[in-house]
N, C-alpha and C positions, 0 to 999 in steps of 0.2 A: 507364699513363694519366696525363694531366696533372692536377695538383692545383690547384683554384681556391679562392681565399679572398678574402673582403671585409674589408679593414682600415679602421679608423676612427680619426681623431684630429681634435680641434678642429672637430668638426661636418662634416668632409670624409670622403668614402668613396672608396676606389679598389679595383681588383681586382689581386690578386697571383696569378700563375700560375707554379707550379713545374713545370719540364720535366725529364724524365729520358729523354733520347733520344726526345722526343715532338715533336708538331707541332700548332700551333693557328692559327686564323685570327682576325683582329680587324677592327673597323671601321677605316676609313681615318683616319689622324691620331690614333689612340687611344693611341699609345705615349708613356709617360713615361720609362722607362729599362729596360735589360736588362743583367743581370749573368751572366757565365759564357760558355760556348761556344754562343752562339745566333746563327743567321744569319737574316736577313730577305730574302724575295724577294716579287715581286708577280706572281701568276699572271695571265696575260692573260685578259680576259673573252671569253665566247663572242659570236658575231655576234648572237644573240638578245638577250643582255644589253646590247650596244651599242645595238640598236634600241630596247629598252625605256627606256634612259637618255634618249632623245630626248623621252619623254613623262612622265618621273618624275624626282624629285630624290633618289631612293634611290641610294646609292653602289653602283657596279658594281665598284669596286676595293677589295678586302679583302686586306691584306698577310698573308703566311704567315711564321710563325716556327718554325724547326726547330733542335733541339739539346738541350743540357742546361744548366740554369741557372734564374734567376728573372727573370720578366717582370712589369713593373709598368705598369699602364695609368693614364690620366689620372684625376685626382680630380674630384669634383663635390659640390655641396651637396645634390644629389639622392641617388639610390641605385642599387644594382644587384641583380639577382635571378639566382641560379644555379639551374638546373633540369635534370632529366634528360630527354633525348630518347630515346624507346624505338624499337626497330626497326619496330614495327607502326603507327607514327603519323607524321603530318607536321604540323609546327607552322607556322602563318601568323602572322607578326609584324606589328605595326602600325608606322606610319611612324617611322623612325629609332630603333627599339628594339633592333636587333641591336648587340651590343657585342663578343662573342667566342664561339668554339666550338672543340671538339676537331676533329682532322682527320677522324675517322670520321663526323662530322656534316656532311652535304653541304648547301651553300647552293643555293637555287633561287629561282624567281620565281612568284608567284601573281597572277592578275588577277581583280579583283572583277567581278561582272556589271555591264554598262553602266548598267542602270537603277538599281542600288544606288549606283554611282559618281556618277551624275547627281544623285540626290536627296541624297546626302551632300555635295554641293558640290565634288566632286573631278573634274569634267569627265566625259568618257566612258571614259577609260582610267585605271584606278587600280591600280597595281602595288605588290606587297608582297614582302618577303623571306620565304622559307620555309626550314625546317630539317628534314632527314630523315636517319635513320641511327640510330646508337647512341653516346651519349656525353653530355658536358655542354655546355650552352649558357648564355650570359650575356646578360641584357637590361639596357639602360640605362633606368631608370624614375625617377619623381619621389619615390617613397616606398615604404612596405611593400607587398608584393604578397599578395593573397588568391587562393587556388585554389578554383574551383567545378567540381564534376562535374555534367554533364548526362546524363540517360538518357532520350532522347526528349522532353526538356522544352524550355521556352522561357523566356528571361530577357530583359527589356526594360530597357535602360540609357540614361538620358538624359545623354549626354556621352561624351567620348572617354576613358573610364576603362579599357577593355579594352586590354591591351598585347599579348596573344597568345591564340591559340585553336588547337585541333587541327582538322584538315581535315574531321572528321565534323560540325562545327558550321557551319551556314550563317548568314551575316549578311545582313540586309535592313533597309531603312528603313521605319518605319511610324509612324502616329499613336498616341500613348499612349491617346487616347480612342476609343471606338467610332464616334461620330458626328462629322461634320465641324464642326457647330456647337459641340459640346462642346470640340473641339480648339481652335477659334478663341477661345472664351471662357476656356479654361484658361491661355492665355499660354505654353503649352509648345511647343517646336519638335519637329520629327520626331525620333524616338528610334531607337536601334539595337536591333533584335530579333535575338537569337541562338537558333537552334533546332537540335536534333539531339542527337547523342551524342558526348561527348568532354569535354575539359577547357578551362576558361577561366581566364586569369590577369588579375586586375583590380587596378589601382592607383588608389584613389579619394581617398586622403588624402596629400598631399605632406609631406615633412619641412618644418618651419617656415622654415628658412633658404632652402630652395629656393623656397617660396612667396613669401618676402620678396624674393628676387632677381628672380623673374619679375615681381612687382608693380612693382618699381623699374624694370625694363626696359620694361614697358608704359607707365609714367609718362613715362620719358625719350622714348619714341617719340611719345607724345601731345604732349609739349612741342615736339619737333622739327617735327611736322606742323603745330602751331599757329603 
């Protein structure tokens, strides 16, 4: 099996993958360098994936690396999270969170219900990447990740802090307050309610360099628009 590790220096983090006659998939454009006898190819997407790409900006092209050696992926002021994908579960990843996975972990597509997509501001078609199988997966995140186990419970989260969930947990949009008047007076927007049984991965606090970089980017955009 491939060995995944997160390396850190000068506030930057990147993923190093050691291959020993192994195979991994990564996000498109994620490569920094590869050492050793490693070959890259690009599996052609299915017709369904091509159709989905017309309504989503999720990448349908994920390069494959095969061989023996060391693979280094791009660095970031944010972070990465390595986790286990179990044979009895399917993971649903949030937008642009997929970074890498072992070959035994199959990539797929999940579509949120139209009503949820509409109230979340994503139109009527909201597609996400899924992981299924057995092996390691890597997520691109802004900071440390917290895992939450649900057993027929519900968690309401105000913001896009969830980076992944297992398929046994359903997502829907709801008011945090019971009454419509209380909702208007509270100043809160619609929140994401997660219900069911499974695991949630949450990233609520970004690394400070990542927060600073995003704040500067938002300021630059505002100055350009002005």
